Structures are given as structure tokens and as C-alpha cells.
Backbone and ligand atoms as CSV (ligand in chain L), in Angstrom:
chain,resi,resn,atom,element,x,y,z
A,1,MET,N,N,164.550,72.781,109.763
A,1,MET,CA,C,163.213,72.176,109.629
A,1,MET,C,C,163.122,71.474,108.271
A,2,SER,N,N,162.767,70.186,108.250
A,2,SER,CA,C,162.636,69.481,106.979
A,2,SER,C,C,161.377,69.986,106.288
A,3,LEU,N,N,161.271,69.677,105.006
A,3,LEU,CA,C,160.108,70.121,104.242
A,3,LEU,C,C,158.828,69.549,104.847
A,4,GLU,N,N,158.883,68.235,105.225
A,4,GLU,CA,C,157.687,67.588,105.785
A,4,GLU,C,C,157.254,68.257,107.098
A,5,THR,N,N,158.224,68.560,107.940
A,5,THR,CA,C,157.905,69.182,109.229
A,5,THR,C,C,157.284,70.560,109.016
A,6,ARG,N,N,157.863,71.268,108.068
A,6,ARG,CA,C,157.361,72.614,107.782
A,6,ARG,C,C,155.903,72.553,107.280
A,7,ARG,N,N,155.623,71.567,106.416
A,7,ARG,CA,C,154.268,71.424,105.889
A,7,ARG,C,C,153.280,71.122,107.030
A,8,GLY,N,N,153.718,70.219,107.900
A,8,GLY,CA,C,152.869,69.864,109.039
A,8,GLY,C,C,152.588,71.074,109.908
A,9,PHE,N,N,153.558,71.892,110.098
A,9,PHE,CA,C,153.406,73.100,110.909
A,9,PHE,C,C,152.407,74.073,110.257
A,10,LEU,N,N,152.546,74.220,108.921
A,10,LEU,CA,C,151.649,75.140,108.210
A,10,LEU,C,C,150.199,74.664,108.268
A,11,VAL,N,N,150.010,73.340,108.110
A,11,VAL,CA,C,148.660,72.781,108.163
A,11,VAL,C,C,148.064,73.022,109.550
A,12,ALA,N,N,148.873,72.757,110.571
A,12,ALA,CA,C,148.387,72.921,111.945
A,12,ALA,C,C,148.018,74.380,112.222
A,13,SER,N,N,148.873,75.321,111.788
A,13,SER,CA,C,148.571,76.720,112.082
A,13,SER,C,C,147.400,77.206,111.226
A,14,GLY,N,N,147.250,76.615,110.028
A,14,GLY,CA,C,146.108,76.960,109.180
A,14,GLY,C,C,144.812,76.569,109.874
A,15,LYS,N,N,144.788,75.388,110.480
A,15,LYS,CA,C,143.581,74.925,111.175
A,15,LYS,C,C,143.252,75.841,112.354
A,16,LEU,N,N,144.303,76.236,113.026
A,16,LEU,CA,C,144.115,77.120,114.178
A,16,LEU,C,C,143.468,78.438,113.715
A,17,LEU,N,N,143.966,78.941,112.560
A,17,LEU,CA,C,143.445,80.202,112.037
A,17,LEU,C,C,141.963,80.051,111.669
A,18,VAL,N,N,141.619,78.955,110.988
A,18,VAL,CA,C,140.225,78.716,110.595
A,18,VAL,C,C,139.343,78.674,111.847
A,19,GLY,N,N,139.846,77.979,112.872
A,19,GLY,CA,C,139.086,77.885,114.117
A,19,GLY,C,C,138.852,79.244,114.733
A,20,THR,N,N,139.853,80.094,114.700
A,20,THR,CA,C,139.732,81.432,115.279
A,20,THR,C,C,138.719,82.272,114.500
A,21,VAL,N,N,138.771,82.183,113.173
A,21,VAL,CA,C,137.846,82.956,112.332
A,21,VAL,C,C,136.413,82.500,112.589
A,22,ALA,N,N,136.217,81.161,112.689
A,22,ALA,CA,C,134.878,80.631,112.926
A,22,ALA,C,C,134.327,81.142,114.258
A,23,LEU,N,N,135.166,81.147,115.262
A,23,LEU,CA,C,134.732,81.642,116.574
A,23,LEU,C,C,134.371,83.124,116.500
A,24,ALA,N,N,135.210,83.890,115.758
A,24,ALA,CA,C,134.981,85.328,115.652
A,24,ALA,C,C,133.657,85.596,114.952
A,25,SER,N,N,133.345,84.824,113.887
A,25,SER,CA,C,132.103,85.086,113.173
A,25,SER,C,C,130.904,84.651,114.001
A,26,MET,N,N,131.081,83.603,114.821
A,26,MET,CA,C,129.986,83.216,115.708
A,26,MET,C,C,129.688,84.336,116.706
A,27,GLY,N,N,130.759,84.946,117.184
A,27,GLY,CA,C,130.593,86.057,118.119
A,27,GLY,C,C,129.853,87.204,117.467
A,28,ALA,N,N,130.219,87.504,116.206
A,28,ALA,CA,C,129.576,88.606,115.489
A,28,ALA,C,C,128.102,88.284,115.268
A,29,HIS,N,N,127.830,87.024,114.946
A,29,HIS,CA,C,126.457,86.605,114.702
A,29,HIS,C,C,125.613,86.787,115.974
A,30,ALA,N,N,126.200,86.389,117.087
A,30,ALA,CA,C,125.476,86.488,118.352
A,30,ALA,C,C,125.117,87.943,118.658
A,31,SER,N,N,126.038,88.873,118.378
A,31,SER,CA,C,125.727,90.262,118.704
A,31,SER,C,C,124.717,90.836,117.706
A,32,ASP,N,N,124.713,90.337,116.459
A,32,ASP,CA,C,123.690,90.764,115.490
A,32,ASP,C,C,122.309,90.393,116.007
A,33,GLU,N,N,122.204,89.148,116.473
A,33,GLU,CA,C,120.912,88.665,116.985
A,33,GLU,C,C,120.447,89.552,118.128
A,34,HIS,N,N,121.388,89.889,118.956
A,34,HIS,CA,C,121.067,90.716,120.114
A,34,HIS,C,C,120.488,92.059,119.656
A,35,GLU,N,N,121.191,92.679,118.678
A,35,GLU,CA,C,120.730,93.969,118.174
A,35,GLU,C,C,119.345,93.851,117.556
A,36,HIS,N,N,119.142,92.729,116.847
A,36,HIS,CA,C,117.862,92.519,116.181
A,36,HIS,C,C,116.711,92.529,117.201
A,37,HIS,N,N,116.933,91.818,118.315
A,37,HIS,CA,C,115.885,91.758,119.328
A,37,HIS,C,C,115.642,93.127,119.960
A,38,GLU,N,N,116.727,93.856,120.169
A,38,GLU,CA,C,116.577,95.189,120.751
A,38,GLU,C,C,115.731,96.064,119.834
A,39,HIS,N,N,116.016,95.936,118.533
A,39,HIS,CA,C,115.329,96.725,117.522
A,39,HIS,C,C,113.825,96.425,117.566
A,40,GLU,N,N,113.509,95.132,117.618
A,40,GLU,CA,C,112.104,94.727,117.672
A,40,GLU,C,C,111.424,95.298,118.912
A,41,HIS,N,N,112.171,95.262,119.990
A,41,HIS,CA,C,111.625,95.739,121.250
A,41,HIS,C,C,111.244,97.218,121.152
A,42,GLU,N,N,112.157,97.996,120.541
A,42,GLU,CA,C,111.911,99.436,120.410
A,42,GLU,C,C,110.631,99.733,119.642
A,43,HIS,N,N,110.342,98.906,118.634
A,43,HIS,CA,C,109.206,99.189,117.765
A,43,HIS,C,C,107.996,98.318,118.089
A,44,GLY,N,N,108.013,97.680,119.215
A,44,GLY,CA,C,106.867,96.890,119.626
A,44,GLY,C,C,106.849,95.505,119.043
A,45,GLY,N,N,107.649,95.250,118.007
A,45,GLY,CA,C,107.809,93.913,117.465
A,45,GLY,C,C,106.674,93.432,116.579
A,46,SER,N,N,105.565,94.125,116.544
A,46,SER,CA,C,104.423,93.623,115.786
A,46,SER,C,C,104.364,94.219,114.382
A,47,GLY,N,N,105.148,95.258,114.113
A,47,GLY,CA,C,105.135,95.887,112.804
A,47,GLY,C,C,103.933,96.795,112.594
A,48,ASP,N,N,103.243,97.139,113.658
A,48,ASP,CA,C,102.108,98.044,113.538
A,48,ASP,C,C,102.597,99.417,113.100
A,49,GLY,N,N,101.858,100.044,112.213
A,49,GLY,CA,C,102.225,101.389,111.786
A,49,GLY,C,C,101.105,102.348,112.114
A,50,LEU,N,N,100.987,103.378,111.298
A,50,LEU,CA,C,99.896,104.327,111.469
A,50,LEU,C,C,98.608,103.685,110.974
A,51,SER,N,N,97.539,103.973,111.661
A,51,SER,CA,C,96.247,103.436,111.278
A,51,SER,C,C,95.360,104.597,110.826
A,52,ILE,N,N,94.982,104.571,109.559
A,52,ILE,CA,C,94.228,105.700,108.991
A,52,ILE,C,C,92.890,105.215,108.440
A,53,ASP,N,N,91.860,105.953,108.722
A,53,ASP,CA,C,90.515,105.612,108.259
A,53,ASP,C,C,90.527,105.405,106.737
A,54,ALA,N,N,90.045,104.260,106.291
A,54,ALA,CA,C,90.084,103.921,104.866
A,54,ALA,C,C,89.220,104.845,104.014
A,55,THR,N,N,88.269,105.563,104.653
A,55,THR,CA,C,87.397,106.469,103.891
A,55,THR,C,C,87.965,107.895,103.833
A,56,ALA,N,N,89.100,108.124,104.519
A,56,ALA,CA,C,89.683,109.472,104.549
A,56,ALA,C,C,90.136,109.896,103.151
A,57,LYS,N,N,89.859,111.147,102.825
A,57,LYS,CA,C,90.279,111.681,101.523
A,57,LYS,C,C,91.428,112.671,101.726
A,58,ASP,N,N,92.168,112.930,100.642
A,58,ASP,CA,C,93.277,113.889,100.667
A,58,ASP,C,C,94.345,113.544,101.710
A,59,ILE,N,N,94.550,112.251,101.920
A,59,ILE,CA,C,95.589,111.757,102.834
A,59,ILE,C,C,96.458,110.773,102.026
A,60,CYS,N,N,97.756,110.837,102.198
A,60,CYS,CA,C,98.657,109.983,101.405
A,60,CYS,C,C,98.341,108.492,101.534
A,61,ALA,N,N,98.026,108.031,102.749
A,61,ALA,CA,C,97.810,106.596,102.976
A,61,ALA,C,C,96.689,106.018,102.121
A,62,THR,N,N,95.714,106.844,101.734
A,62,THR,CA,C,94.587,106.344,100.937
A,62,THR,C,C,94.676,106.789,99.474
A,63,CYS,N,N,95.807,107.360,99.099
A,63,CYS,CA,C,95.969,107.902,97.739
A,63,CYS,C,C,96.616,106.864,96.827
A,64,ARG,N,N,96.142,106.762,95.625
A,64,ARG,CA,C,96.689,105.758,94.689
A,64,ARG,C,C,98.146,106.052,94.312
A,65,PHE,N,N,98.571,107.266,94.475
A,65,PHE,CA,C,99.920,107.643,94.048
A,65,PHE,C,C,100.982,107.432,95.127
A,66,TRP,N,N,100.534,107.028,96.318
A,66,TRP,CA,C,101.494,106.943,97.423
A,66,TRP,C,C,102.317,105.656,97.362
A,67,GLY,N,N,103.633,105.809,97.409
A,67,GLY,CA,C,104.536,104.654,97.330
A,67,GLY,C,C,105.141,104.306,98.670
A,68,GLY,N,N,104.299,104.051,99.648
A,68,GLY,CA,C,104.789,103.623,100.969
A,68,GLY,C,C,104.317,102.215,101.270
A,69,ILE,N,N,104.782,101.665,102.373
A,69,ILE,CA,C,104.383,100.318,102.792
A,69,ILE,C,C,103.030,100.429,103.493
A,70,ARG,N,N,102.050,99.759,102.963
A,70,ARG,CA,C,100.695,99.865,103.543
A,70,ARG,C,C,99.889,98.616,103.224
A,71,LYS,N,N,98.868,98.408,104.036
A,71,LYS,CA,C,97.925,97.313,103.786
A,71,LYS,C,C,96.564,97.723,104.323
A,72,LEU,N,N,95.559,97.037,103.829
A,72,LEU,CA,C,94.209,97.251,104.329
A,72,LEU,C,C,94.021,96.367,105.554
A,73,SER,N,N,93.386,96.882,106.592
A,73,SER,CA,C,93.143,96.087,107.802
A,73,SER,C,C,92.189,94.934,107.476
A,74,ASP,N,N,92.155,93.923,108.331
A,74,ASP,CA,C,91.328,92.734,108.090
A,74,ASP,C,C,89.855,93.087,107.878
A,75,ASP,N,N,89.362,94.088,108.609
A,75,ASP,CA,C,87.945,94.456,108.460
A,75,ASP,C,C,87.733,95.487,107.343
A,76,GLY,N,N,88.809,95.895,106.686
A,76,GLY,CA,C,88.702,96.825,105.559
A,76,GLY,C,C,88.434,98.269,105.953
A,77,GLY,N,N,88.423,98.550,107.238
A,77,GLY,CA,C,88.074,99.891,107.693
A,77,GLY,C,C,89.247,100.847,107.817
A,78,LYS,N,N,90.447,100.296,107.826
A,78,LYS,CA,C,91.636,101.134,108.051
A,78,LYS,C,C,92.723,100.795,107.039
A,79,VAL,N,N,93.579,101.799,106.785
A,79,VAL,CA,C,94.819,101.534,106.062
A,79,VAL,C,C,95.925,101.581,107.105
A,80,ILE,N,N,96.678,100.493,107.206
A,80,ILE,CA,C,97.802,100.425,108.141
A,80,ILE,C,C,99.052,100.735,107.318
A,81,ALA,N,N,99.757,101.796,107.675
A,81,ALA,CA,C,100.897,102.239,106.872
A,81,ALA,C,C,102.129,102.423,107.743
A,82,GLN,N,N,103.275,102.188,107.130
A,82,GLN,CA,C,104.548,102.346,107.818
A,82,GLN,C,C,105.149,103.703,107.474
A,83,SER,N,N,104.975,104.633,108.315
A,83,SER,CA,C,105.568,105.979,108.256
A,83,SER,C,C,105.601,106.650,106.884
A,84,MET,N,N,106.734,106.583,106.158
A,84,MET,CA,C,106.891,107.443,104.987
A,84,MET,C,C,106.855,106.686,103.666
A,85,GLY,N,N,106.515,107.406,102.612
A,85,GLY,CA,C,106.527,106.827,101.269
A,85,GLY,C,C,106.709,107.937,100.245
A,86,TRP,N,N,107.010,107.556,99.023
A,86,TRP,CA,C,107.191,108.562,97.976
A,86,TRP,C,C,105.863,108.909,97.319
A,87,CYS,N,N,105.726,110.169,96.971
A,87,CYS,CA,C,104.578,110.608,96.188
A,87,CYS,C,C,104.935,110.442,94.709
A,88,ASN,N,N,104.113,109.703,93.982
A,88,ASN,CA,C,104.378,109.420,92.556
A,88,ASN,C,C,103.449,110.194,91.625
A,89,ASN,N,N,102.850,111.243,92.146
A,89,ASN,CA,C,101.903,112.010,91.333
A,89,ASN,C,C,102.592,113.237,90.739
A,90,PRO,N,N,102.769,113.273,89.402
A,90,PRO,CA,C,103.461,114.414,88.790
A,90,PRO,C,C,102.728,115.732,88.982
A,91,ASP,N,N,101.406,115.668,89.293
A,91,ASP,CA,C,100.637,116.901,89.509
A,91,ASP,C,C,100.744,117.435,90.926
A,92,SER,N,N,101.395,116.675,91.810
A,92,SER,CA,C,101.493,117.094,93.208
A,92,SER,C,C,102.770,117.881,93.459
A,93,PRO,N,N,102.696,118.894,94.316
A,93,PRO,CA,C,103.926,119.610,94.700
A,93,PRO,C,C,104.912,118.698,95.433
A,94,ASN,N,N,104.417,117.559,95.909
A,94,ASN,CA,C,105.281,116.604,96.622
A,94,ASN,C,C,105.830,115.501,95.724
A,95,HIS,N,N,105.638,115.639,94.417
A,95,HIS,CA,C,106.094,114.598,93.488
A,95,HIS,C,C,107.559,114.216,93.737
A,96,ARG,N,N,107.784,112.920,93.895
A,96,ARG,CA,C,109.109,112.331,94.135
A,96,ARG,C,C,109.719,112.746,95.470
A,97,LYS,N,N,108.873,113.245,96.351
A,97,LYS,CA,C,109.353,113.530,97.717
A,97,LYS,C,C,108.752,112.509,98.666
A,98,LEU,N,N,109.387,112.345,99.813
A,98,LEU,CA,C,108.856,111.459,100.850
A,98,LEU,C,C,107.796,112.201,101.652
A,99,THR,N,N,106.690,111.549,101.862
A,99,THR,CA,C,105.636,112.136,102.688
A,99,THR,C,C,105.233,111.138,103.767
A,100,MET,N,N,104.704,111.643,104.857
A,100,MET,CA,C,104.169,110.784,105.911
A,100,MET,C,C,102.848,110.195,105.439
A,101,ALA,N,N,102.526,109.002,105.957
A,101,ALA,CA,C,101.276,108.336,105.587
A,101,ALA,C,C,100.061,109.210,105.898
A,102,ASP,N,N,100.151,110.008,106.971
A,102,ASP,CA,C,99.001,110.846,107.356
A,102,ASP,C,C,99.126,112.275,106.834
A,103,HIS,N,N,99.991,112.455,105.848
A,103,HIS,CA,C,100.158,113.797,105.263
A,103,HIS,C,C,98.857,114.242,104.584
A,104,GLN,N,N,98.467,115.457,104.861
A,104,GLN,CA,C,97.239,116.023,104.295
A,104,GLN,C,C,97.556,116.705,102.967
A,105,MET,N,N,96.883,116.265,101.917
A,105,MET,CA,C,97.086,116.854,100.585
A,105,MET,C,C,96.471,118.243,100.547
A,106,LYS,N,N,97.282,119.248,100.192
A,106,LYS,CA,C,96.781,120.636,100.211
A,106,LYS,C,C,96.146,121.030,98.873
A,107,LYS,N,N,96.743,120.569,97.797
A,107,LYS,CA,C,96.269,120.981,96.471
A,107,LYS,C,C,94.975,120.228,96.116
A,108,ALA,N,N,93.969,120.950,95.696
A,108,ALA,CA,C,92.662,120.339,95.382
A,108,ALA,C,C,92.750,119.471,94.128
A,109,ASP,N,N,91.915,118.451,94.076
A,109,ASP,CA,C,91.789,117.559,92.916
A,109,ASP,C,C,93.107,116.897,92.500
A,110,THR,N,N,93.930,116.600,93.445
A,110,THR,CA,C,95.206,115.940,93.150
A,110,THR,C,C,95.196,114.514,93.703
A,111,TRP,N,N,94.639,114.357,94.899
A,111,TRP,CA,C,94.492,113.036,95.511
A,111,TRP,C,C,93.513,112.201,94.692
A,112,THR,N,N,93.829,110.924,94.505
A,112,THR,CA,C,92.911,109.978,93.881
A,112,THR,C,C,92.879,108.733,94.737
A,113,LYS,N,N,91.680,108.177,94.931
A,113,LYS,CA,C,91.546,107.035,95.847
A,113,LYS,C,C,92.366,105.835,95.395
A,114,TRP,N,N,93.021,105.194,96.359
A,114,TRP,CA,C,93.789,103.968,96.142
A,114,TRP,C,C,92.849,102.884,95.619
A,115,ALA,N,N,93.227,102.176,94.569
A,115,ALA,CA,C,92.370,101.185,93.911
A,115,ALA,C,C,91.916,100.064,94.851
A,116,VAL,N,N,92.695,99.787,95.885
A,116,VAL,CA,C,92.386,98.717,96.839
A,116,VAL,C,C,91.165,99.076,97.690
A,117,LEU,N,N,90.873,100.362,97.827
A,117,LEU,CA,C,89.783,100.794,98.731
A,117,LEU,C,C,88.414,100.815,98.025
L,1,SF4,S1,S,101.142,114.080,98.278
L,1,SF4,FE1,FE,99.056,114.077,97.446
L,1,SF4,S2,S,99.222,113.106,95.400
L,1,SF4,FE2,FE,101.099,112.625,96.567
L,1,SF4,S3,S,100.694,110.646,97.494
L,1,SF4,FE3,FE,100.125,112.204,99.004
L,1,SF4,S4,S,97.932,112.571,98.695
L,1,SF4,FE4,FE,98.714,111.486,96.884
């Protein structure tokens, strides 16, 4: 094989390899998308979480120390929260632990109202 022929062969096989890798990653991408849709389906797709009365006291979702994903509903009557969050209150027995949004605070005078409410 002359040097030129060998180079041509390497270039050709290199292109083939690139083409194969591109196809493989497209395949992987397609299955990711599929999983993503399945995931959305399982959870209803709307991102709705727990809905807790905004006036509720001694509940993590309405506590200023709660580090979970939450928002106030459009009418301001509810806190919509996504399952769990960390308690950031050093006075709480749950400090630095994960609690559910609807967790009931047992220790008196530890809960403080979330500033947004
Ligand atoms: S455990 Fe108590 S102090 Fe901690 S976030 Fe929940 S309500 Fe607030």
C-alpha cells in the first residue's frame, strides 16, 4: 500500500467512525426523550405538589426556615410545595434534616411564619 493509498483509507474509515458515533448518540438522545416523557406522565406533567393552607401554623410548608421548593398559589390562599425540603432552624430537632412539606412541627414556639405569607 503506498503512503497516499493508506492515507485515503484512514480518512475514509475515520469518516465511517464519525458517522457511526453520530448515529449512536442520536439513538441515545431519542431514548432520553422517551424516558423524559414517561417521567412526566408518571407525575402528571404539571409539576403540582402538595397544596397546604397558607394560614396553617406549625407546618413546614408555611415556615420561614423550610428549604424546600414552594410557591404561593395565584390567589394567595395556598402554599404549593414539592415534597421534601431541609429544615434550617437550629432550634428545631429537625435541623438540617429533610422534612415533608406537610410535616407537623411538634416543638412549641419553633415554627415562624414564612415572610412571603
Ligand atoms: S421542622 Fe419546624 S422549624 Fe423546621 S422547617 Fe419544619 S416547621 Fe420549620
